[in-house]
C-alpha positions in Angstrom: 26.9 -2.0 9.8 25.0 -1.0 13.0 21.3 -0.7 12.2 18.4 0.7 14.2 15.2 -1.0 12.9 12.0 0.9 13.8 8.4 -0.2 14.0 9.5 -3.8 14.8 6.9 -6.4 14.9 7.5 -10.1 15.8 7.4 -11.1 12.1 10.0 -8.4 11.3 12.4 -9.7 13.8 11.9 -13.4 12.8 12.5 -12.6 9.1 15.6 -10.6 9.7 17.1 -13.0 12.2 16.5 -15.9 9.9 18.9 -14.6 7.3 22.7 -15.0 7.8 24.3 -11.6 7.6 27.0 -9.5 9.1 25.0 -6.5 10.3 24.4 -5.6 13.9 20.6 -4.9 14.2 18.9 -3.4 17.2 15.1 -3.8 17.0 12.9 -0.9 18.2 9.1 -1.5 18.5 8.5 2.2 18.5 7.4 4.0 15.3 10.0 6.4 14.0 8.8 10.0 14.7 10.3 13.2 15.9 9.7 12.0 19.5 11.6 8.7 19.0 14.3 9.8 16.5 16.8 10.2 19.4 16.9 6.4 19.7 18.7 6.4 16.3 21.6 8.5 17.5 24.9 6.8 16.8 23.5 4.3 14.3 25.0 4.7 10.8 21.9 3.0 9.3 18.2 3.3 10.1 15.6 0.8 8.8 12.1 2.3 8.5 8.7 1.1 7.4 5.8 2.7 5.5 4.1 4.3 8.5 7.3 5.8 10.0 7.5 9.6 9.9 10.3 10.7 7.6 9.6 14.4 7.3 12.3 17.1 7.3 12.7 17.4 11.1 13.2 13.6 11.4 15.6 13.5 8.4 17.7 16.3 9.8 17.7 14.7 13.2 18.9 11.4 11.8 21.7 13.0 9.9 22.8 15.1 12.9 22.8 11.9 15.0 25.3 10.2 12.6 22.9 8.3 10.4 24.2 7.9 6.8 21.8 5.4 5.3 18.0 5.2 5.4 16.9 1.7 4.5 13.2 1.6 3.7 11.8 -1.9 4.0 8.9 -1.0 1.8 8.4 0.0 -1.9 6.7 3.3 -1.5 8.7 6.4 -0.6 6.0 9.1 -0.6 6.5 9.6 3.1 10.1 10.7 2.7 11.0 14.4 2.5 13.4 14.3 -0.4 14.2 18.0 0.0 15.7 17.2 3.4 17.4 14.1 1.9 19.1 16.3 -0.7 20.1 18.9 1.8 21.6 16.3 4.3 23.2 13.9 1.8 21.4 11.0 3.5 21.4 7.9 1.2 18.1 6.2 0.7 17.5 2.6 -0.4 14.2 0.6 -0.6 12.7 -2.7 -1.7 10.6 -1.9 -4.8 9.6 -5.5 -5.8 9.7 -7.8 -2.9 6.5 -9.7 -3.8 4.1 -8.2 -6.4 2.1 -11.4 -6.1 1.3 -10.9 -2.4 -0.3 -7.4 -2.9 -2.1 -8.3 -6.2 -3.6 -11.5 -4.6 -4.8 -9.5 -1.6 -6.4 -7.0 -3.9 -8.3 -10.0 -5.5 -9.3 -11.2 -2.1 -10.7 -7.8 -1.2 -12.6 -7.6 -4.4 -14.2 -11.0 -3.9 -14.9 -10.4 -0.2 -16.8 -7.2 -1.1 -18.5 -8.8 -4.1 -19.7 -12.0 -2.3 -20.1 -10.2 1.0 -17.9 -12.7 2.9 -17.5 -10.8 6.2 -21.3 -10.1 6.4 -22.1 -13.7 5.6 -19.6 -15.0 8.1 -21.0 -12.8 10.8 -24.5 -14.0 10.1 -23.6 -17.6 10.4 -21.7 -17.1 13.6 -25.0 -15.5 15.0 -27.0 -18.5 13.8 -28.6 -16.5 10.9 -28.5 -18.6 7.7 -30.6 -16.2 5.6 -29.2 -15.5 2.1 -31.2 -12.3 1.7 -29.1 -9.4 0.6 -25.9 -11.4 -0.1 -26.1 -11.7 -3.9 -22.9 -10.8 -5.7 -22.0 -10.9 -9.4 -20.0 -13.1 -11.7 -16.6 -11.5 -12.5 -16.3 -13.3 -15.8 -17.2 -10.9 -18.6 -17.2 -7.9 -16.3 -15.0 -4.9 -17.1 -12.2 -4.5 -14.6 -10.2 -1.2 -14.6 -6.6 -1.2 -13.3 -5.0 2.1 -12.5 -1.3 1.6 -12.4 0.2 -1.3 -14.3 3.6 -1.7 -12.7 4.6 -5.1 -11.3 1.7 -5.3 -8.9 -0.9 -4.0 -11.3 0.3 -6.3 -14.0 -0.1 -9.3 -11.8 -3.6 -8.2 -10.8 -4.5 -7.7 -14.5 -3.2 -11.2 -15.4 -5.2 -12.8 -12.6 -8.4 -11.0 -13.6 -8.0 -11.6 -17.3 -6.6 -15.1 -17.5 -8.0 -16.5 -14.2 -11.4 -14.9 -14.0 -12.1 -14.2 -17.7 -12.8 -10.5 -17.1 -12.4 -7.7 -19.7 -9.4 -5.7 -18.4 -8.8 -2.1 -19.2 -6.1 0.0 -17.7 -4.7 3.5 -17.3 -1.0 4.3 -16.9 1.1 7.1 -18.4 3.7 4.4 -19.0 1.9 1.3 -20.5 3.4 -2.0 -19.5 4.3 -4.1 -22.6 3.5 -7.4 -20.7 -0.1 -6.1 -20.2 -0.4 -5.1 -23.8 0.8 -8.6 -24.8 -2.0 -10.3 -22.7 -4.6 -8.1 -24.4 -5.1 -5.4 -21.7 -6.7 -2.3 -23.3 -5.2 1.0 -22.3 -7.7 3.8 -22.1 -8.0 7.3 -20.7 -8.7 7.7 -17.0 -12.1 9.1 -17.6 -13.0 6.2 -20.0 -11.9 3.8 -17.3 -14.0 5.5 -14.7 -17.0 5.4 -17.0 -16.7 1.8 -18.2 -15.3 -0.3 -15.3 -17.5 -2.4 -13.1 -14.5 -2.9 -10.7 -11.7 -0.4 -10.3 -8.4 -1.5 -8.6 -5.8 1.1 -7.7 -2.1 0.1 -8.0 -0.5 3.5 -8.6 2.1 5.2 -6.4 1.1 8.3 -4.4 2.3 11.4 -6.1 1.0 14.9 -6.4 -0.9 13.9 -9.5 -2.5 10.8 -7.9 -3.4 12.4 -4.6 -7.2 12.1 -4.3 -7.4 10.6 -7.8 -10.7 9.1 -6.7 -12.6 12.2 -5.7 -16.2 13.4 -6.1 -15.7 14.2 -9.7 -14.3 10.8 -10.6 -17.0 9.0 -8.6 -19.7 11.0 -10.4 -18.4 9.5 -13.7 -18.4 5.9 -12.5 -21.0 3.3 -13.1 -23.7 3.0 -10.4 -22.7 0.1 -8.1 -19.0 0.2 -9.0 -16.7 -1.8 -6.7 -13.4 0.1 -5.7 -10.3 -1.7 -4.4 -7.3 0.1 -3.0 -4.0 -1.6 -2.0 -1.7 1.2 -3.1 -1.7 4.3 -0.8 -4.6 5.6 1.2 -4.5 9.2 -0.1 -5.1 8.1 -3.6 -8.7 8.0 -2.4 -10.6 11.1 -1.1 -12.3 9.3 1.9 -15.0 11.9 2.4 -16.0 11.7 -1.2 -16.0 7.9 -1.1 -18.3 8.0 1.9 -20.7 10.2 0.0 -20.5 7.7 -2.9 -21.3 4.8 -0.6 -24.3 6.7 1.0 -25.7 7.5 -2.4 -25.2 4.0 -3.8 -23.0 5.2 -6.6 -20.3 3.0 -5.1 -21.6 -0.5 -4.6 -18.7 -1.8 -2.5 -15.3 -0.8 -1.2 -12.3 -2.9 -0.3 -9.3 -1.1 1.1 -6.0 -2.2 2.7 -4.8 1.4 3.1 -6.4 4.6 4.5 -5.2 8.1 4.0 -5.1 8.9 7.8 -3.8 5.5 8.8 -0.6 6.7 10.5 -1.9 7.0 14.0 -4.1 3.9 13.7 -2.4 1.0 11.9 0.0 -1.7 13.0 -1.0 -1.5 16.7 -3.6 -3.2 18.9 -6.0 -0.4 19.7 -9.0 -2.5 20.7 -9.1 -0.9 24.2 -9.0 2.6 22.8 -11.8 4.9 21.7 -11.8 5.5 18.0 -11.6 9.2 17.4 -11.2 9.2 13.7 -14.7 10.1 12.5 -14.1 9.3 8.8 -12.7 5.8 9.6 -15.6 5.2 12.0 -18.0 6.1 9.2 -16.4 3.6 6.9 -16.7 0.8 9.5 -20.5 1.4 9.5 -21.1 0.3 5.9 -21.8 -3.4 5.5 -20.4 -3.2 1.9 -17.0 -2.0 3.0 -14.2 -4.4 3.8 -11.1 -3.0 5.5 -7.8 -4.7 6.3 -5.0 -3.0 8.2 -2.2 -2.6 5.6 -1.5 -6.3 5.4 -1.5 -6.8 1.6 2.3 -7.3 1.7 2.1 -9.8 4.6 3.1 -13.3 3.2 6.0 -15.5 4.4 7.6 -15.1 1.0 7.3 -11.3 1.0 8.7 -11.0 4.5 11.7 -13.1 3.5 12.3 -11.0 0.4 11.9 -7.7 2.3 14.6 -8.8 4.9 16.9 -10.2 2.2 16.7 -7.2 -0.1 17.1 -4.7 2.8 20.2 -6.5 4.1 21.6 -6.7 0.6 21.1 -2.9 0.2 23.0 -2.3 3.4 25.8 -4.6 2.4 26.1 -2.7 -0.9 26.3 0.7 0.8 28.8 -0.6 3.4 31.1 -2.2 0.8 30.9 0.7 -1.7 29.2 -1.5 -4.3 26.6 0.1 -6.6 23.1 -0.5 -5.2 20.4 -0.8 -7.9 17.7 -0.1 -5.2 19.1 3.2 -4.1 16.8 6.2 -4.6 18.6 9.2 -6.0 16.5 12.3 -5.3 15.3 13.9 -8.5 14.2 17.5 -9.1 10.6 16.4 -9.0 11.0 14.5 -5.7 12.8 17.5 -4.2 10.1 20.0 -5.2 
């Protein structure tokens, strides 16, 4: 199958070219948008990433250009307009479980970087300042850690915190995970989690219900000094409300790998550009905020699985074999 792979980075090309396959892949560094969709004309398959634009105009343009398959090399599909998918008959596949460990372990890294103020301490040492004043963190053992979303990633995070750190783990999920229950994770209401947790880690998909799940009301119910970690989707957090929480001290620390307006920012070197996003600039001004640029997935093992599963998905579609990772638009997705 002839494939146009958008938003190509060197690690994408290396991982796809390392796998023996029969597909003809052309790599495009450009992000897929309405301005670049013309590059996909004549390609039966298009491979897109989390920050590519897959709204109705792009979906229709892809179909009109001859594209039959949209292969997402990511788990999330909140950026796909499924109304347009249903209208055009475009088939969509994704990679829902390429490496839960990679994302969960990065969430732990963010939690500890915020808690023990690693970036701030490192910056001090580089400047010859060896003072420890203001760098005190807390022991995680015995603390209450709240996990919102206990799918594959959330379950791994819960296991690490409970069995590795000795934390008391509570969780909220409309569909409790039996493996979490088996390890002693206590499921509670969302409000109870907000009220009791010393650390809150977000691992839920972005839906209409989870959009701005962490808003001013939720923050007002949280413990003073709570640490919030987000490696799911940026818009699960209301950034303006979180900034207010940081300013008031209600939020004691924030570790995020995703940002609700990251589309124009992430995955490119913008060090020579003026930052025009005022909310993001405000976040960067807090010493108790640690931000990474959507890299939680980025391990060698995960990249290998992303490429392998994406290519398997394309082979299934090409050969007419049932594909377990195909997304069939539901009425909810199409609403």
